[in-house]
N, C-alpha and C positions, 0 to 999 in steps of 0.2 A: 522408682519410678518404674511401674508395668511396662512390660511390657508391649500388651494394648496401645498405654497410651505413649509409646514411643512412634510404634507402629502410625495412627492415628498423625500425630505429626509431621513423619515422610509424607503421608501421602499429601498434606496441606502445601508442606510444603515446594512437594513436586508440584500438584497447583499450583500453586503462585511460580513458581520456573516456566511454566510452560502459555502461563498468563505474559510472563514478562517477553518468550521468542514472540508469541501472537503481536501485543509492541512493535517489538521492533524488525518484524517481518510487512509489517501493517505501516510502515516511517519506507522505512528501505523498498520495499516493490515499487510504489506508486511511487514514487521520485527516478528508479531508475525507463520507469514507463514512461514520465515525463518526456526525461532526457531523450528516451528515442524519438514521442512524437515527433519536440519541437527540433530534433534533426534533421526527422528524417522533413519534416513540413519544410524547411528554410532549402534546403536540397532542391527538394521540387520547390521552390522559390528560384532557386538561380537556373532552374532547366526550363521551365520556361516562365517567367515573369507576368505575360498576358494571363495567367491562369493563380497571381500572387493573394489573389483578394474570398479565390474557393478555397486555392490551400490553405490560408490562413481561414476561413469561418473552419472548415472542418480537424484544422487543425484547432482548436478551443473548444470543438465539440471532443472529439480526444481527449483533448485533458481534463473539462470536468467530467467525462466519462471515467479515469485513473483516479480520478480525487471522487468519484462515490467508492471507490474500492477502500481507502483509504479511508473514511466514514465509517464503514461499515467494520472492519476492523478492526477498529478504533473501542468499538461499541461492541462488537464481537466481543473485546475483552474485558469490555463491564462486565459482560452476560454469565461468562466464565468466572 
């Protein structure tokens, strides 16, 4: 095996490793974010029950935006 072939193989392996890290972050980050959003929404509903409807609507918007980040990370993993 030549040195150039080994160097090329190392670059390809490194690129695949970065893709795996990207997929992991795309799954972990939004999961943590959704947990925080839902937890804080529940806290808000408990403190002011009369605002539960408005807080719930805002919570679902936050969840949707957080899930959009997960999809962007997944697509970016496929592109790179």
